[in-house]
C-alpha positions in Angstrom: -23.0 144.0 165.7 -24.2 140.9 163.9 -23.9 138.5 166.8 -26.4 135.6 167.4 -27.6 137.5 170.4 -28.2 140.7 168.4 -30.0 138.8 165.7 -32.2 137.2 168.2 -33.2 140.4 169.9 -33.8 142.1 166.6 -36.8 140.1 165.5 -38.6 138.8 168.5 -41.9 140.8 168.6 -43.3 141.8 172.0 -46.9 141.4 171.1 -49.0 138.3 170.0 -51.4 138.5 167.1 -54.9 139.3 168.2 -56.6 137.2 165.5 -56.9 133.4 165.2 -53.8 131.8 163.7 -53.4 128.5 161.9 -50.7 127.1 164.2 -48.8 127.8 167.4 -45.4 126.2 167.7 -44.3 125.9 171.3 -40.5 125.7 171.3 -38.0 127.5 169.2 -35.3 124.9 168.7 -34.5 122.9 165.6 -37.7 120.9 165.6 -40.0 123.9 166.3 -38.4 126.2 163.7 -38.3 123.5 161.1 -42.0 122.8 161.6 -42.7 126.6 161.5 -40.7 126.9 158.3 -42.8 124.3 156.6 -46.0 126.0 157.7 -44.9 129.5 156.8 -43.8 128.4 153.3 -47.3 126.9 152.9 -48.7 130.4 153.6 -50.0 129.4 157.0 -50.2 131.9 159.8 -47.8 130.5 162.4 -46.4 131.9 165.7 -43.4 130.3 167.4 -43.2 130.8 171.2 -39.5 130.6 172.1 -38.3 130.4 175.7 -34.7 131.0 174.6 -33.4 128.0 176.7 -32.3 125.4 174.2 -30.9 122.1 175.6 -27.6 122.4 173.8 -26.9 126.0 174.8 -23.7 125.1 176.8 -22.2 123.4 173.7 -19.6 125.2 171.6 -20.9 123.8 168.4 -23.3 121.5 166.6 -21.9 118.2 165.4 -23.1 115.5 163.0 -25.3 117.9 161.1 -24.2 118.1 157.5 -23.4 121.6 156.3 -23.5 122.9 159.9 -20.5 121.1 161.5 -19.2 123.1 164.4 -21.8 125.9 164.0 -22.5 127.5 167.5 -26.1 126.6 168.5 -27.0 130.3 169.0 -25.9 131.1 165.5 -27.8 128.1 164.0 -31.0 129.1 165.8 -30.7 132.8 164.9 -30.4 131.8 161.2 -33.5 129.6 161.6 -35.5 132.3 163.2 -34.7 134.6 160.3 -35.7 132.0 157.7 -39.0 131.5 159.4 -39.7 135.2 159.5 -38.9 135.8 155.9 -41.9 133.7 155.0 -44.2 135.6 157.4 -43.8 133.5 160.5 -43.8 135.3 163.8 -41.3 134.6 166.6 -42.3 135.6 170.1 -40.0 135.5 173.1 -41.7 134.0 176.1 -42.8 130.9 178.0 -46.2 129.2 178.1 -47.8 129.1 181.5 -51.1 127.5 180.5 -52.6 125.9 177.4 -56.1 124.5 176.9 -58.6 123.4 174.3 -61.0 126.3 173.7 -64.6 126.0 172.6 -64.8 124.7 169.0 -65.9 127.1 166.3 -69.4 127.0 164.8 -68.2 124.6 162.1 -66.7 122.3 164.7 -63.0 123.3 164.1 -60.8 122.8 167.1 -59.3 125.8 168.9 -56.4 126.0 171.3 -55.5 128.9 173.6 -52.1 129.4 175.2 -51.2 131.9 177.9 -47.7 133.4 178.3 -46.0 134.5 181.5 -46.9 138.1 180.7 -50.6 137.3 180.6 -50.9 137.6 176.8 -53.1 134.9 175.1 -53.1 133.5 171.6 -55.6 131.1 169.9 -54.8 128.7 167.1 -56.4 125.9 165.1 -53.5 123.5 165.9 -50.5 123.2 168.2 -47.0 121.8 167.5 -45.2 121.1 170.8 -41.4 121.2 170.3 -40.3 122.0 173.8 -37.5 119.5 174.1 -36.5 117.8 177.3 -34.9 118.3 180.6 -31.8 116.3 181.6 -31.6 114.9 185.2 -28.0 114.3 186.2 -26.7 112.0 188.8 -26.7 113.7 192.2 -22.9 114.0 192.7 -21.4 117.2 194.3 -19.6 119.3 191.7 -20.9 117.3 188.7 -23.6 119.6 187.2 -21.2 122.6 187.0 -19.4 121.0 184.1 -22.5 120.0 182.0 -22.0 120.6 178.3 -18.3 121.2 178.6 -16.2 118.7 180.6 -19.3 116.6 181.3 -20.8 115.1 178.2 -23.2 112.3 177.3 -23.2 111.5 173.6 -20.2 110.1 171.6 -21.6 111.4 168.4 -22.2 115.0 169.7 -18.9 115.3 171.7 -16.7 112.3 171.1 -14.3 113.7 168.5 -13.7 116.8 170.7 -12.6 114.6 173.7 -10.7 112.0 171.7 -7.6 110.6 173.4 -8.5 112.3 176.7 -8.6 110.4 180.0 -12.4 109.8 180.2 -14.5 108.7 183.2 -17.9 107.1 182.8 -20.4 107.6 185.6 -22.2 104.3 185.4 -25.8 104.4 186.8 -27.5 101.7 184.7 -26.7 98.9 182.3 -26.7 101.3 179.3 -23.7 103.0 180.9 -21.5 100.0 179.9 -22.5 100.5 176.3 -21.7 104.2 176.7 -18.2 103.2 177.9 -17.6 100.9 175.0 -18.7 103.7 172.6 -16.2 106.2 174.1 -13.5 103.5 174.1 -13.6 103.9 170.3 -12.4 107.4 170.8 -9.9 107.0 173.7 -7.9 104.1 175.1 -8.0 105.7 178.6 -11.5 104.9 179.9 -12.4 104.4 183.6 -15.9 103.4 184.6 -17.1 104.6 188.1 -20.0 102.4 189.3 -22.5 104.8 190.9 -25.3 102.8 192.4 -24.9 100.2 189.7 -23.5 96.6 189.9 -22.1 95.4 186.5 -22.9 91.8 185.7 -20.3 89.3 184.6 -20.9 90.0 180.9 -20.3 93.7 181.4 -17.1 93.0 183.4 -15.8 90.7 180.7 -16.5 93.3 177.9 -14.8 96.0 179.9 -11.8 93.8 180.6 -11.5 92.8 176.9 -11.4 96.5 175.9 -9.0 97.6 178.6 -11.6 99.6 180.5 -10.9 100.0 184.2 -13.8 99.5 186.7 -13.8 101.5 189.9 -16.4 100.3 192.4 -15.6 102.6 195.3 -18.3 105.2 195.8 -17.9 108.8 194.5 -17.6 111.6 197.0 -17.3 114.6 194.6 -16.1 115.9 191.3 -13.0 118.0 191.7 -12.5 121.1 189.5 -9.2 122.1 188.0 -7.7 125.6 188.5 -8.8 126.5 185.0 -12.5 125.6 185.7 -12.3 122.2 183.9 -12.3 118.8 185.6 -9.4 117.6 187.6 -10.8 114.2 188.6 -13.2 112.1 190.7 -12.7 112.1 194.4 -13.7 108.7 195.9 -15.2 108.2 199.3 -11.9 106.7 200.5 -10.1 109.9 199.6 -8.4 108.8 196.4 -8.5 111.2 193.5 -8.8 109.5 190.1 -7.5 112.0 187.5 -9.9 112.6 184.6 -10.3 115.5 182.3 -13.7 114.4 180.8 -16.7 112.8 182.4 -19.6 111.0 180.7 -23.0 110.5 182.4 -26.2 109.0 181.1 -29.0 111.4 182.1 -32.6 110.7 182.9 -34.6 112.6 180.4 -38.1 114.2 180.9 -40.1 116.1 178.2 -40.6 119.8 179.1 -44.3 120.1 179.4 -44.6 123.0 181.9 -47.8 124.9 181.1 -49.1 122.1 178.8 -50.6 119.8 181.5 -54.2 120.6 180.5 -53.7 119.3 177.0 -53.6 115.8 178.5 -50.7 114.5 176.4 -49.7 110.8 177.1 -46.2 110.3 178.5 -44.5 106.9 178.4 -41.3 105.5 179.8 -38.3 105.1 177.6 -36.6 101.6 177.8 -33.4 101.2 179.8 -34.2 103.7 182.5 -33.6 106.6 180.1 -36.6 108.6 181.3 -39.8 109.5 179.6 -41.2 110.9 176.3 -44.5 112.0 174.8 -46.3 109.2 173.0 -46.6 110.0 169.3 -47.7 108.4 166.1 -46.8 109.1 162.5 -45.4 112.6 161.9 -45.7 113.5 165.6 -49.5 113.0 165.9 -50.8 112.5 169.4 -54.0 111.1 171.0 -55.1 114.8 171.4 -56.7 115.9 168.1 -55.0 119.0 166.7 -51.8 118.5 168.7 -48.5 117.3 167.3 -45.2 116.8 169.1 -41.7 116.8 167.5 -38.1 116.8 168.6 -36.6 115.5 171.8 -40.0 115.6 173.6 -41.1 112.8 171.3 -37.6 111.3 170.6 -35.1 111.8 173.4 -32.2 110.3 171.3 -32.7 112.7 168.4 -29.7 114.9 167.6 -30.2 118.3 165.9 -30.6 116.9 162.4 -33.1 114.3 163.4 -35.1 116.9 165.5 -35.2 119.3 162.5 -36.4 116.5 160.3 -39.1 115.5 162.7 -40.3 119.0 163.0 -40.4 119.4 159.3 -42.5 116.2 159.0 -44.9 117.4 161.7 -45.2 120.8 160.1 -46.0 119.3 156.7 -48.5 116.8 158.1 -50.2 119.6 160.2 -50.6 121.7 157.0 -52.0 118.7 155.2 -54.7 118.3 157.9 -55.5 122.0 157.7 -55.8 121.7 153.9 -58.4 119.0 154.3 -60.3 121.0 157.0 -60.3 124.1 154.8 -61.6 122.1 151.8 -64.4 120.5 153.9 -65.4 123.9 155.2 -65.5 125.3 151.7 -67.6 122.4 150.4 -70.1 122.8 153.3 -70.4 126.5 152.6 -71.0 125.9 148.9 -73.7 123.3 149.5 -75.5 125.6 151.9 -75.3 128.6 149.6 
């Protein structure tokens, strides 16, 4: 049976390579696989550690990615794994519990060791961190159960699919008003529920101009429909405001579990959006030998942008290894 799940289980080796590899990619999403593809096609030994928990797993399809419109995320990733493997890349199912800089080699090259949950270890010359991020939802009873289906966050990822629906915006910060205006482009039935957020006069005027209703009574819970979808928003005064789609701006945090010892710098994202790993050109970091790509470095990146970022990081990483290899060969020639 050629399902995405069958494809995934068919080529995830159980054991890690015993020898030093050029690069470990931590994270098997669009960014990690694209970086691994660039490395494998450059004849680098590369191992991808894939936890199998992509952020977009609840979504029915990928949107806004040319040539892959509507492709189920699991199918897209299964194809990506196969493409990496056909060039010699190795995909390993697992999660990293620890990572550290190992003792440099005799020629001064950097070394990194990662440990998986099953105790296996792998050492590489470089790391590409593409672990994505974790979304923190507003704490409203019944809300989280609808994440990725009736509860969405991005008009570009989900807007077309919820067009003309009665949409509710859970407003937690000023950016929520912009979110409401974005979804107003897709539906003329928009209600903003202020949840711990007081809109200023400008926000009120903009909402009024676009026919967006403001509800400032507190939220008690999200009520589910009989079919498992959303029936509406129950306010603390008992009123049920009928909605079939809800939108919430999450607070985003890079997934760095098991990577604490690397000492990556994390910075706040403007507008209360959360945090991201600080990176320079092509995903370089302040930690020599470590690159970061995808949503961990750019929380707003969709699948296409994440894939592009991973490819750029993979190419840049290979270029740095090329120079290190050349320097080592020159030193060996001089000493011969």
